[in-house]
N, C-alpha and C positions, 0 to 999 in steps of 0.2 A: 346430597348437600356438602358433603366433604369435598367432592372432586370440584363442584361448580365454585366453591370458596377456594380452594388451592390453585385452580387454573383462572381465576378471576373473573367468574362470569356471572350474568345477572341473577340477583336472587329469586326473581318471580318466575321468570320463563327457563333460566338456568342455561341459555344458549348465547344470548347476546352479549358483546363486550362490555365489560364493567368499566376499564379505564381507557383514555383516549390513545396511550401508546404503551409500550412495552415498560415495565419497572426501571429497568436500567437506562431508558432513553432520558438523559438528566435535561432536556429543553423543557420537556412535559411531565416530569416526574411525579408519578402518583396523581395524575389530574383525573378526575372521575369525570365521566362524561355526563351531560345533562338527562338525556334519556336512553332508554334501551334501545338499540336498533331493531331489534325484533318484536318485542312486545309494548315498546313506548312507554315503558314504566319509568316515573320521574325519579331520578337518583338524588336528587337533593331536595330532601322534603323541608328543611329550613335552613336558614343561614347558620354556619357554623356546626352544621351536624355532625359531621366528622372529627371534630375535636375530640369527641370521646373515644374516637379509636386509638387515642394515644395510651389508654389503660389497657386496651387489648395489645397495643405494640409492645409493652413492657413484659407482658406474659409471653409473647411470642419470641421476644428476644432473649427472657430467660430459657425458654426451650432450646433454641439454638446454641446459647452458651452452655447448657447441660448436655446437649448432645456432642458438643464438641469436646467438652470434657470427657464425656464417657468413650469416645473414639480414643483420646489420648490413654486413658484407662485401658482399653482394648490392646493398644499398641504397646503398652509398657512404658510409655514417655510421660506419665503424670508424675515424676519424682522431684521433679524442679520446679517451684512456684513461677518462676520466670517463664518457662516454657509453657506452662498453663496458662498464664497471663497473655502471652503474646499469641497463643493459638486461638483463644477466645475472641480477643480484641481483631484478630484478622478476619474470624470468621463472621463476626458482627459488621465488619467494616463491608466485606465482600457482599452481605446478603442484606444491610440496611435498606435498599430501596425496594427489595421483595417483602422484607419484613412489613416495612410501611403499606406497601399494596394489600398483601394480604390481611392486615390488621384492619384496613377499611373496608374490604369485602366481608370480614367476619362481623364487624359493626351493622354493616348493611343487611347482613342475613339474620341478625338478632332482630332488627325491626321491620325488615320488608318481608312478607311471607311469601312462600313458594305457591302459585297459582298457574297450573297448566292450562 
């Protein structure tokens, strides 16, 4: 389940693509497909289904920010608050498309069950 979530695969068959394009493709960023290409699972259960993934996105963003801070601590560069702030903002800006995509995948994996 963890690998299908991180690699943005279908929650039911865990093989089909979940998004229409790569998360960093800004023309169709984080756009979820209508159906799974492998098992034909309908991804959109109801209108605004993925609005709840914003709550998951907050938690994932906090995890990325914490990881950036831990790397700074490990490197010994966490003594200046400005350096910490710039590092965390940089990490979040670089990974915001993936954070949004993986949040939608986590949200879908909560409500759509695995059925091989």
